C-alpha positions, 0 to 999 in steps of 0.5 A: 530502498527501505531501511529501518533501525530501532523504530519505536512509536507510541500513541500516548502514555502506556500505549507503545505500539512499536518496540524497536523494529529493524528491517530493510527492503531491497530494490525490486523486492516484495517484503511482507508483514505478517501478523494479527490485527493490532500487531503494528503492521498499519502503524509501521506503514503509516510512519513510512508513508508520512501519515504518522509523525513522532517516531523514534529510531531511524527510517530511510526511503530512497536513501534519505531520512524520512524526516526530511524526505517528505517532499512533492517529489517523494510522494510522487514516487510512492503508491499506497493502498490503505486497508479501508478504501479512501474514495469519493463516494459520490464520484465514479471509479473513473472520476476518482482515478482522474482526480487522483491522477491530477496530482502527478506529472502526465508522463508518469501516469498509467491509463485508468481504464486499462488498470481497471480492466487488469483488475477485472472491474465491471465496465458497466460500473465505470461511471456509476458512483462509488456509493453503489459499489460492493466492498470488493469493487471499491478495493479494486478501484483503490488498487488502481488508484495506488498504481495510477501514478506508476510509483517506484515504491508500493505500500499495500495494507491488507490488499485482498480485504473484501475480495472473493478467493478468485479475485484474491488470486488475481491480486496476488498475480497483479502484485507479482506483475508489478514487481516484474515492472521494477516496483519495490513492494511492502505489503501487510497481511494477517493471512499466512498463505497470502504472504507465502505466495506473494512475498520474497521475504516475510517479517512476523510482527506481534505486539509491536515486535518483529 
């Protein structure tokens, strides 16, 4: 599903972020990146999802080099949960999810309200603007947004950020449920216990080295 060889990336002169990463993620696997802030976890995920360009080395997803793989079909196969929620603050949870769902084929979509129920989202906030939500509530909507298109490959960057311990446990359960649905998942975290409970394999990354 994912194959990475000698991956390098620099943000500029003397700002080398990645130093020759090598790893692979098999179909139906949960692979974890464990490391402190600034270690290269988010940079790697941004390269894999097409946000950052100009990397060195070879990266392939779904058996294709990502330099030529970024098509509409490719983006319809992936879901992304960013470390910081990217939502329209003046829209409600449902309006956000319906808007993002409009970019995908209808037959691919999951039900927005059912997803939010799985994430134990408070129903009386469904139609209130995101600007009135706590960080934890925004994180639940962001997870629902990543799942709304029923992607084959899921990227999760610090998925339990801003959640209380009980909701952190629910997210871990949900991630493993998604794997049972057939998804391949790459997640990053700085919490050892979280990746130990969630992932099949873990790569420890520090200062851009795996």
